MIPA-131632 format. One record per residue (C-alpha): residue number from 1; residue in one letter; x, y, z. Coordinates in steps of 0.25 Angstrom, whole numbers, plus 5000, padded with zeros to 4 digits. Layout:
BEGIN
NUM  A  X  Y  Z $
...
***
This chain:
BEGIN
1  X  5043  5790  4609 $
2  X  5035  5784  4599 $
3  X  5019  5785  4602 $
4  X  5017  5777  4589 $
5  X  5007  5765  4590 $
6  X  4999  5754  4581 $
7  X  4991  5765  4572 $
8  X  4980  5754  4570 $
9  X  4974  5757  4585 $
10  X  4976  5742  4588 $
11  X  4970  5739  4601 $
12  X  4977  5725  4604 $
13  X  4988  5720  4599 $
14  X  4995  5703  4601 $
15  X  5006  5701  4611 $
16  X  5016  5688  4609 $
17  X  5015  5678  4621 $
18  X  5028  5681  4628 $
19  X  5022  5694  4633 $
20  X  5014  5694  4645 $
21  X  5004  5706  4646 $
22  X  4997  5711  4657 $
23  X  4986  5722  4658 $
24  X  4985  5725  4673 $
25  X  4992  5739  4676 $
26  X  4990  5744  4662 $
27  X  4974  5740  4663 $
28  X  4973  5751  4674 $
29  X  4980  5761  4662 $
30  X  4972  5757  4649 $
31  X  4959  5750  4656 $
32  X  4950  5743  4646 $
33  X  4954  5742  4631 $
34  X  4960  5755  4627 $
35  X  4957  5761  4612 $
36  X  4967  5765  4602 $
37  X  4969  5776  4605 $
38  X  4972  5773  4617 $
39  X  4979  5763  4616 $
40  X  4988  5771  4604 $
41  X  4991  5781  4618 $
42  X  4993  5769  4628 $
43  X  5003  5760  4619 $
44  X  5015  5767  4618 $
45  X  5015  5775  4631 $
46  X  5015  5762  4638 $
47  X  5027  5755  4632 $
48  X  5035  5769  4631 $
49  X  5033  5774  4645 $
50  X  5035  5760  4651 $
51  X  5048  5758  4643 $
52  X  5051  5773  4648 $
53  X  5050  5768  4663 $
54  X  5059  5757  4662 $
55  X  5069  5764  4653 $
56  X  5071  5774  4663 $
57  X  5073  5763  4674 $
58  X  5083  5757  4664 $
59  X  5076  5744  4661 $
60  X  5076  5747  4648 $
61  X  5083  5754  4635 $
62  X  5079  5766  4630 $
63  X  5077  5760  4618 $
64  X  5065  5752  4622 $
65  X  5056  5764  4625 $
66  X  5049  5775  4617 $
67  X  5042  5766  4610 $
68  X  5031  5756  4609 $
69  X  5038  5742  4604 $
70  X  5033  5736  4591 $
71  X  5032  5722  4597 $
72  X  5018  5722  4608 $
73  X  5026  5710  4618 $
74  X  5038  5720  4617 $
75  X  5028  5733  4623 $
76  X  5025  5738  4638 $
77  X  5010  5736  4633 $
78  X  5001  5729  4626 $
79  X  4987  5732  4622 $
80  X  4979  5717  4619 $
81  X  4965  5719  4614 $
82  X  4964  5733  4619 $
83  X  4970  5730  4634 $
84  X  4983  5736  4637 $
85  X  4994  5727  4642 $
86  X  5007  5729  4649 $
87  X  5019  5719  4645 $
88  X  5022  5712  4657 $
89  X  5035  5705  4652 $
90  X  5040  5719  4649 $
91  X  5038  5723  4664 $
92  X  5043  5713  4668 $
93  X  5056  5713  4659 $
94  X  5058  5729  4666 $
95  X  5056  5721  4681 $
96  X  5066  5713  4678 $
97  X  5077  5722  4673 $
98  X  5075  5731  4683 $
99  X  5082  5728  4697 $
100  X  5076  5730  4713 $
101  X  5062  5724  4706 $
102  X  5057  5710  4703 $
103  X  5056  5708  4689 $
104  X  5040  5708  4691 $
105  X  5038  5718  4700 $
106  X  5035  5726  4688 $
107  X  5025  5719  4682 $
108  X  5019  5713  4696 $
109  X  5017  5726  4701 $
110  X  5009  5731  4690 $
111  X  5003  5722  4683 $
112  X  5001  5711  4695 $
113  X  5005  5699  4686 $
114  X  5018  5693  4680 $
115  X  5019  5678  4675 $
116  X  5030  5671  4683 $
117  X  5039  5670  4670 $
118  X  5040  5683  4668 $
119  X  5045  5688  4682 $
120  X  5059  5686  4676 $
121  X  5073  5690  4681 $
122  X  5078  5702  4685 $
123  X  5090  5706  4671 $
124  X  5098  5716  4673 $
125  X  5103  5719  4660 $
126  X  5100  5733  4661 $
127  X  5104  5737  4674 $
128  X  5115  5746  4672 $
129  X  5102  5756  4667 $
130  X  5093  5751  4677 $
131  X  5105  5757  4686 $
132  X  5107  5769  4680 $
133  X  5091  5775  4677 $
134  X  5083  5768  4688 $
135  X  5088  5776  4698 $
136  X  5087  5790  4693 $
137  X  5073  5784  4688 $
138  X  5069  5779  4701 $
139  X  5074  5791  4708 $
140  X  5067  5801  4699 $
141  X  5054  5795  4694 $
142  X  5043  5803  4703 $
143  X  5049  5816  4700 $
144  X  5047  5812  4686 $
145  X  5034  5807  4686 $
146  X  5026  5818  4694 $
147  X  5036  5830  4684 $
148  X  5033  5822  4670 $
149  X  5017  5819  4675 $
150  X  5013  5831  4681 $
151  X  5011  5842  4671 $
152  X  5001  5831  4662 $
153  X  4990  5836  4673 $
154  X  4991  5848  4665 $
155  X  4994  5843  4653 $
156  X  4981  5836  4651 $
157  X  4974  5847  4657 $
158  X  4979  5858  4647 $
159  X  4975  5850  4636 $
160  X  4960  5844  4639 $
161  X  4958  5860  4643 $
162  X  4958  5860  4626 $
163  X  4954  5848  4622 $
164  X  4939  5849  4617 $
165  X  4944  5862  4610 $
166  X  4956  5857  4600 $
167  X  4957  5852  4586 $
168  X  4961  5841  4581 $
169  X  4976  5845  4580 $
170  X  4973  5851  4593 $
171  X  4969  5836  4599 $
172  X  4979  5828  4591 $
173  X  4990  5837  4599 $
174  X  4981  5833  4611 $
175  X  4982  5818  4609 $
176  X  4997  5818  4606 $
177  X  5001  5824  4615 $
178  X  4995  5817  4626 $
179  X  4997  5804  4620 $
180  X  5011  5807  4623 $
181  X  5007  5812  4636 $
182  X  5002  5801  4639 $
183  X  5016  5794  4635 $
184  X  5021  5802  4643 $
185  X  5015  5801  4655 $
186  X  5016  5784  4655 $
187  X  5031  5786  4654 $
188  X  5028  5794  4667 $
189  X  5018  5782  4672 $
190  X  5028  5773  4670 $
191  X  5041  5777  4674 $
192  X  5031  5781  4686 $
193  X  5026  5767  4689 $
194  X  5039  5758  4685 $
195  X  5052  5766  4690 $
196  X  5042  5774  4702 $
197  X  5034  5765  4705 $
198  X  5037  5752  4703 $
199  X  5048  5751  4709 $
200  X  5046  5759  4723 $
201  X  5033  5749  4722 $
202  X  5043  5735  4722 $
203  X  5052  5740  4732 $
204  X  5041  5744  4740 $
205  X  5034  5730  4739 $
206  X  5048  5723  4744 $
207  X  5048  5731  4756 $
208  X  5034  5726  4760 $
209  X  5039  5712  4756 $
210  X  5054  5714  4765 $
211  X  5045  5720  4777 $
212  X  5034  5708  4776 $
213  X  5025  5720  4777 $
214  X  5009  5715  4780 $
215  X  4997  5718  4769 $
216  X  4993  5731  4776 $
217  X  5007  5737  4778 $
218  X  5009  5733  4766 $
219  X  4997  5739  4760 $
220  X  5001  5752  4767 $
221  X  5014  5754  4763 $
222  X  5008  5755  4747 $
223  X  4999  5764  4750 $
224  X  4999  5779  4757 $
225  X  5009  5786  4746 $
226  X  5001  5798  4744 $
227  X  4995  5805  4731 $
228  X  4994  5795  4721 $
229  X  4986  5804  4710 $
230  X  4974  5793  4707 $
231  X  4974  5794  4723 $
232  X  4971  5811  4719 $
233  X  4958  5808  4712 $
234  X  4953  5803  4724 $
235  X  4958  5814  4734 $
236  X  4951  5826  4723 $
237  X  4939  5813  4722 $
238  X  4936  5818  4737 $
239  X  4938  5832  4734 $
240  X  4927  5833  4724 $
241  X  4917  5823  4731 $
242  X  4918  5834  4744 $
243  X  4916  5847  4735 $
244  X  4933  5851  4736 $
245  X  4935  5848  4722 $
246  X  4927  5852  4709 $
247  X  4925  5841  4698 $
248  X  4931  5849  4687 $
249  X  4944  5850  4697 $
250  X  4944  5836  4699 $
251  X  4942  5831  4684 $
252  X  4953  5843  4680 $
253  X  4962  5833  4690 $
254  X  4957  5819  4688 $
255  X  4949  5818  4674 $
256  X  4957  5811  4668 $
257  X  4954  5798  4676 $
258  X  4942  5791  4673 $
259  X  4938  5777  4670 $
260  X  4947  5770  4662 $
261  X  4955  5782  4659 $
262  X  4968  5776  4653 $
263  X  4958  5774  4640 $
264  X  4959  5785  4633 $
265  X  4941  5784  4627 $
266  X  4939  5782  4642 $
267  X  4930  5794  4650 $
268  X  4937  5801  4660 $
269  X  4933  5808  4671 $
270  X  4935  5822  4663 $
271  X  4925  5818  4653 $
272  X  4917  5814  4663 $
273  X  4917  5814  4677 $
274  X  4905  5805  4682 $
275  X  4912  5797  4690 $
276  X  4919  5807  4697 $
277  X  4906  5814  4700 $
278  X  4900  5802  4708 $
279  X  4913  5797  4715 $
280  X  4914  5810  4720 $
281  X  4901  5809  4725 $
282  X  4905  5796  4733 $
283  X  4919  5803  4736 $
284  X  4909  5814  4744 $
285  X  4902  5804  4752 $
286  X  4914  5797  4757 $
287  X  4917  5800  4774 $
288  X  4929  5808  4775 $
289  X  4937  5798  4782 $
290  X  4939  5793  4768 $
291  X  4946  5806  4763 $
292  X  4958  5800  4754 $
293  X  4968  5810  4761 $
294  X  4963  5804  4776 $
295  X  4965  5791  4769 $
296  X  4978  5794  4761 $
297  X  4985  5799  4772 $
298  X  4980  5787  4781 $
299  X  4989  5778  4772 $
300  X  5000  5787  4772 $
301  X  4999  5785  4786 $
302  X  4999  5768  4785 $
303  X  5008  5769  4775 $
304  X  5018  5776  4783 $
305  X  5016  5766  4793 $
306  X  5019  5756  4785 $
307  X  5032  5761  4779 $
308  X  5035  5760  4796 $
309  X  5033  5747  4796 $
310  X  5040  5743  4785 $
311  X  5052  5749  4789 $
312  X  5051  5742  4802 $
313  X  5051  5728  4795 $
314  X  5065  5731  4788 $
315  X  5077  5731  4793 $
316  X  5086  5744  4795 $
317  X  5093  5745  4781 $
318  X  5082  5743  4776 $
319  X  5073  5755  4778 $
320  X  5081  5766  4772 $
321  X  5077  5760  4760 $
322  X  5062  5756  4762 $
323  X  5060  5770  4765 $
324  X  5065  5777  4753 $
325  X  5055  5766  4745 $
326  X  5043  5767  4753 $
327  X  5046  5784  4753 $
328  X  5046  5782  4736 $
329  X  5033  5774  4735 $
330  X  5026  5784  4743 $
331  X  5033  5794  4731 $
332  X  5033  5783  4720 $
333  X  5020  5775  4721 $
334  X  5011  5787  4719 $
335  X  5020  5791  4703 $
336  X  5011  5781  4697 $
337  X  4998  5790  4698 $
338  X  5004  5800  4694 $
339  X  5009  5798  4683 $
340  X  4996  5791  4679 $
341  X  4989  5802  4681 $
342  X  4996  5807  4671 $
343  X  4995  5798  4659 $
344  X  4980  5800  4662 $
345  X  4981  5813  4661 $
346  X  4989  5811  4648 $
347  X  4979  5804  4643 $
348  X  4969  5809  4646 $
349  X  4972  5820  4635 $
350  X  4973  5808  4626 $
351  X  4957  5805  4630 $
352  X  4955  5820  4627 $
353  X  4962  5822  4614 $
354  X  4955  5811  4609 $
355  X  4943  5815  4612 $
356  X  4944  5826  4607 $
357  X  4950  5820  4592 $
358  X  4940  5810  4593 $
359  X  4929  5825  4593 $
360  X  4936  5832  4582 $
361  X  4939  5820  4572 $
362  X  4922  5815  4575 $
363  X  4918  5829  4571 $
364  X  4926  5828  4559 $
365  X  4920  5814  4557 $
366  X  4931  5806  4556 $
367  X  4928  5798  4569 $
368  X  4912  5794  4574 $
369  X  4914  5801  4589 $
370  X  4925  5805  4597 $
371  X  4930  5792  4604 $
372  X  4933  5784  4592 $
373  X  4945  5794  4593 $
374  X  4952  5782  4604 $
375  X  4951  5774  4593 $
376  X  4961  5781  4584 $
377  X  4975  5780  4590 $
378  X  4984  5791  4593 $
379  X  4992  5790  4578 $
380  X  4978  5792  4573 $
381  X  4972  5804  4578 $
382  X  4985  5809  4576 $
383  X  4989  5806  4565 $
384  X  4983  5797  4553 $
385  X  4968  5793  4555 $
386  X  4963  5780  4551 $
387  X  4956  5780  4535 $
388  X  4943  5779  4542 $
389  X  4943  5783  4556 $
390  X  4928  5780  4560 $
391  X  4931  5765  4554 $
392  X  4944  5762  4562 $
393  X  4938  5768  4575 $
394  X  4925  5758  4573 $
395  X  4934  5746  4571 $
396  X  4941  5749  4583 $
397  X  4932  5753  4591 $
398  X  4925  5739  4589 $
399  X  4938  5732  4592 $
400  X  4938  5739  4604 $
401  X  4925  5739  4610 $
402  X  4928  5719  4605 $
403  X  4942  5722  4613 $
404  X  4931  5728  4625 $
405  X  4923  5715  4626 $
406  X  4936  5708  4631 $
407  X  4945  5706  4638 $
408  X  4960  5702  4641 $
409  X  4969  5695  4653 $
410  X  4975  5702  4663 $
411  X  4987  5696  4660 $
412  X  4992  5686  4647 $
413  X  5003  5683  4637 $
414  X  5004  5689  4624 $
415  X  4989  5693  4617 $
416  X  4978  5690  4628 $
417  X  4965  5683  4626 $
418  X  4955  5690  4626 $
419  X  4942  5687  4634 $
420  X  4928  5693  4634 $
421  X  4923  5702  4647 $
422  X  4913  5695  4654 $
423  X  4904  5701  4668 $
424  X  4907  5696  4679 $
425  X  4905  5682  4684 $
426  X  4894  5675  4684 $
427  X  4897  5666  4696 $
428  X  4911  5671  4702 $
429  X  4919  5664  4714 $
430  X  4920  5669  4727 $
431  X  4934  5667  4729 $
432  X  4943  5679  4732 $
433  X  4948  5686  4722 $
434  X  4964  5689  4721 $
435  X  4974  5699  4717 $
436  X  4985  5709  4723 $
437  X  4983  5715  4734 $
438  X  4986  5729  4729 $
439  X  4981  5739  4741 $
440  X  4978  5731  4758 $
441  X  4966  5732  4764 $
442  X  4954  5722  4766 $
443  X  4940  5729  4762 $
444  X  4926  5721  4761 $
445  X  4917  5728  4751 $
446  X  4907  5725  4740 $
447  X  4910  5726  4724 $
448  X  4911  5735  4713 $
449  X  4915  5730  4701 $
450  X  4920  5742  4693 $
451  X  4920  5740  4677 $
452  X  4917  5755  4673 $
453  X  4925  5765  4683 $
454  X  4916  5777  4682 $
455  X  4913  5771  4697 $
456  X  4899  5776  4697 $
457  X  4894  5766  4703 $
458  X  4904  5762  4714 $
459  X  4900  5761  4729 $
460  X  4910  5769  4738 $
461  X  4916  5755  4748 $
462  X  4913  5746  4736 $
463  X  4924  5737  4732 $
464  X  4928  5739  4717 $
465  X  4933  5729  4709 $
466  X  4940  5732  4696 $
467  X  4946  5727  4682 $
468  X  4957  5738  4684 $
469  X  4958  5752  4688 $
470  X  4963  5767  4684 $
471  X  4966  5778  4693 $
472  X  4952  5784  4691 $
473  X  4948  5772  4702 $
474  X  4955  5780  4711 $
475  X  4942  5789  4713 $
476  X  4935  5778  4718 $
477  X  4943  5770  4726 $
478  X  4941  5778  4738 $
479  X  4928  5776  4738 $
480  X  4930  5761  4736 $
481  X  4933  5749  4747 $
482  X  4942  5742  4739 $
483  X  4949  5739  4725 $
484  X  4949  5726  4717 $
485  X  4954  5725  4703 $
486  X  4957  5714  4693 $
487  X  4970  5720  4688 $
488  X  4981  5726  4693 $
489  X  4993  5725  4702 $
490  X  5002  5732  4713 $
491  X  5005  5744  4704 $
492  X  4993  5746  4699 $
493  X  4983  5760  4700 $
494  X  4971  5752  4709 $
495  X  4982  5747  4718 $
496  X  4988  5759  4720 $
497  X  4979  5769  4721 $
498  X  4971  5755  4730 $
499  X  4983  5758  4741 $
500  X  4984  5773  4742 $
501  X  4971  5775  4746 $
502  X  4969  5764  4754 $
503  X  4959  5754  4746 $
504  X  4961  5738  4746 $
505  X  4964  5733  4733 $
506  X  4966  5721  4724 $
507  X  4970  5721  4710 $
508  X  4973  5710  4702 $
509  X  4961  5701  4705 $
510  X  4959  5699  4690 $
511  X  4943  5697  4690 $
512  X  4939  5703  4702 $
513  X  4928  5709  4694 $
514  X  4924  5696  4687 $
515  X  4923  5691  4701 $
516  X  4917  5701  4708 $
517  X  4903  5708  4707 $
518  X  4899  5720  4711 $
519  X  4891  5718  4726 $
520  X  4901  5708  4731 $
521  X  4907  5708  4744 $
522  X  4922  5707  4745 $
523  X  4934  5710  4752 $
524  X  4947  5714  4747 $
525  X  4960  5711  4751 $
526  X  4967  5722  4745 $
527  X  4980  5714  4752 $
528  X  4980  5703  4750 $
529  X  4972  5704  4736 $
530  X  4959  5697  4739 $
531  X  4945  5700  4737 $
532  X  4938  5691  4741 $
533  X  4919  5690  4738 $
534  X  4914  5691  4752 $
535  X  4899  5690  4745 $
536  X  4893  5691  4732 $
537  X  4884  5702  4726 $
***
């Protein structure tokens, strides 16, 4: 496979108008405006990883894998004004080629919005290949993800243990190894999502619709599925807060998480554990009935009861197949978090090696400061540096700062029109916000709008309102009463974790962070996908 990228470090592309793009889902993984080094690592991994999963299911040929297409419109991932997007046309095309699902199911579950004109119809040109390859892929996906992802944990710790002693060649070797490992783990993640999770999610949704379940029972079915990688953060934070785990042990286990961890120039918990220390104190004050293990047992019991209700509403001939789907849901849906943890672990070594290279190059006078390394691409750091690195870094830093003052629409055709980022609406309407009901339940609470996810100012019981989430948000979900997210779909990170820990959640509101203010009182209906404003601060 080829890991080559645009050597100019461009963080803005141009697309033809026929391609529909979305920042949903990938905006969780790679938030904000990326750096040139970040995109040079992410860009090939997205295309190679996603295409590999559809090749394994027979939807595309071998010739269509292993490289990034030259044309932007043919790529799975795009970058506009520094913000990462997914090609909705591609995802819908894959949905059309796979039997047993609707053409827009893949894109809808991940992105939450698909234009009618892209939904298309099922095609059968690849059906012989799908019939030959997909059963094997489905059967082996859980074993494959766990076997390939598990060693990454120790691999990361081994590299970090020696990072500060590496010379320039050693740091380059670490960067090269970690960018390749990251690409491999994105392949694992894409397989887990598209082969393992997506197919089961579609079948489970179809069963819920067929049985005509009420919202409460339906919500119980998609939660209580056991341990997820993200919920392990919650368990260990409880231990940390109650003196059952040391901080160093927690950081070794979860230190690759942190605010905007998908952007490699960010600062994660192993570099600054302040958010964890603060959260641990809040966990210490929680009553015993909020112990995550106790709550998990209650949700598992609720799921098992919901399964019996579903089976009772189906005809006898449909129950054996339904039982298989229910069993697969418990074993497959957590795969999303397993592989995501692995790619974040590998990305953390990219981060560490980038900072090590930056430190060494600063000592040599090549760069002005260590973080300047993030404004060079992996090809530049590993091979030929620009003629004047300091000038190139300064130009790219200014460009990124300009992009950070603007945003782009969540969904758009072609190249988007950026708009200047402004504060909350001066005189917002009190009409209810609507989105996707991602995790059931109705609660009333006080709003806390979170733009900087260090979680220092969050109080227990607040309704957290944010643009998007990443795995580090699992740490604060247990003390929140509800979650409202501007961007997301039913398989986005916020939705999956909220269902598992039983927190009402509405995703895809588009403008919740603009309309709601700190201190507003709201009622969140996680089943209906509605946020009602009860009173203003």
